[in-house]
C-alpha positions as a Markdown table, in Angstrom:
| # | Residue | x | y | z |
|---|---|---|---|---|
| 1 | Unk | -112.9 | -233.8 | -211.5 |
| 2 | Unk | -113.0 | -230.6 | -209.4 |
| 3 | Unk | -109.2 | -230.6 | -208.9 |
| 4 | Unk | -108.7 | -230.2 | -212.7 |
| 5 | Unk | -111.3 | -227.4 | -212.7 |
| 6 | Unk | -109.4 | -225.6 | -210.0 |
| 7 | Unk | -106.3 | -225.3 | -212.2 |
| 8 | Unk | -108.2 | -223.4 | -214.9 |
| 9 | Unk | -108.3 | -219.6 | -215.1 |
| 10 | Unk | -111.0 | -218.1 | -212.9 |
| 11 | Unk | -113.2 | -216.7 | -215.7 |
| 12 | Unk | -113.0 | -219.9 | -217.8 |
| 13 | Unk | -113.9 | -222.1 | -214.9 |
| 14 | Unk | -116.5 | -219.8 | -213.3 |
| 15 | Unk | -114.4 | -219.9 | -210.1 |
| 16 | Unk | -115.7 | -217.3 | -207.6 |
| 17 | Unk | -113.0 | -217.5 | -204.9 |
| 18 | Unk | -110.1 | -219.8 | -204.0 |
| 19 | Unk | -107.7 | -220.0 | -201.1 |
| 20 | Unk | -104.8 | -222.3 | -200.4 |
| 21 | Unk | -107.1 | -225.3 | -199.6 |
| 22 | Unk | -110.5 | -224.9 | -201.2 |
| 23 | Unk | -112.5 | -223.0 | -203.9 |
| 24 | Unk | -116.0 | -222.1 | -204.8 |
| 25 | Unk | -117.3 | -222.4 | -208.4 |
| 26 | Unk | -120.5 | -221.6 | -210.2 |
| 27 | Unk | -122.3 | -224.5 | -211.7 |
| 28 | Unk | -122.3 | -224.2 | -215.5 |
| 29 | Unk | -125.8 | -225.7 | -215.6 |
| 30 | Unk | -127.3 | -224.5 | -212.4 |
| 31 | Unk | -130.3 | -226.2 | -210.9 |
| 32 | Unk | -131.4 | -223.0 | -209.3 |
| 33 | Unk | -130.1 | -219.4 | -209.4 |
| 34 | Unk | -127.1 | -219.0 | -207.1 |
| 35 | Unk | -126.2 | -222.7 | -207.3 |
| 36 | Unk | -122.5 | -223.1 | -206.5 |
| 37 | Unk | -120.1 | -225.8 | -205.3 |
| 38 | Unk | -117.3 | -225.6 | -202.8 |
| 39 | Unk | -114.6 | -228.2 | -203.2 |
| 40 | Unk | -111.1 | -228.9 | -201.9 |
| 41 | Unk | -108.2 | -228.1 | -204.2 |
| 42 | Unk | -106.5 | -231.5 | -203.4 |
| 43 | Unk | -108.1 | -234.4 | -205.2 |
| 44 | Unk | -109.9 | -236.5 | -202.6 |
| 45 | Unk | -113.1 | -238.4 | -203.2 |
| 46 | Unk | -114.1 | -238.9 | -199.5 |
| 47 | Unk | -114.8 | -236.1 | -197.0 |
| 48 | Unk | -113.5 | -238.2 | -194.1 |
| 49 | Unk | -110.1 | -238.3 | -195.8 |
| 50 | Unk | -109.7 | -234.5 | -195.9 |
| 51 | Unk | -107.2 | -233.1 | -193.4 |
| 52 | Unk | -108.6 | -231.2 | -190.5 |
| 53 | Unk | -107.4 | -228.0 | -192.1 |
| 54 | Unk | -109.1 | -228.9 | -195.4 |
| 55 | Unk | -112.4 | -229.8 | -193.7 |
| 56 | Unk | -112.4 | -226.6 | -191.7 |
| 57 | Unk | -111.6 | -224.5 | -194.8 |
| 58 | Unk | -114.4 | -226.3 | -196.8 |
| 59 | Unk | -117.0 | -225.6 | -194.1 |
| 60 | Unk | -115.8 | -222.0 | -193.6 |
| 61 | Unk | -116.1 | -221.2 | -197.3 |
| 62 | Unk | -119.5 | -222.9 | -197.5 |
| 63 | Unk | -120.7 | -220.6 | -194.7 |
| 64 | Unk | -119.3 | -217.6 | -196.4 |
| 65 | Unk | -121.1 | -218.6 | -199.6 |
| 66 | Unk | -124.4 | -219.1 | -197.8 |
| 67 | Unk | -124.0 | -215.6 | -196.3 |
| 68 | Unk | -123.2 | -214.1 | -199.7 |
| 69 | Unk | -126.2 | -215.7 | -201.3 |
C-alpha cells in the first residue's frame, strides 16, 4: 500500500518529493526509465473519494513530475 510507503524515510522508499497531501515515488522495478508514481498520503482506493484538495494536489504533482521528466 502506498500509504505505508509514504511513512518510510525518503531514501529507503525512493520518495522524490512529498507535501502535506501527496507524494511522488520512484518505482523500484521501473517499466521504463523515469517511471514514477504519484499517490495521496491518505489511504484511499478510489480517486473519486479523494477530497477536492487531495485531487488537485495529485494532479498538480503529476504535472510537475511530467515537466521534470
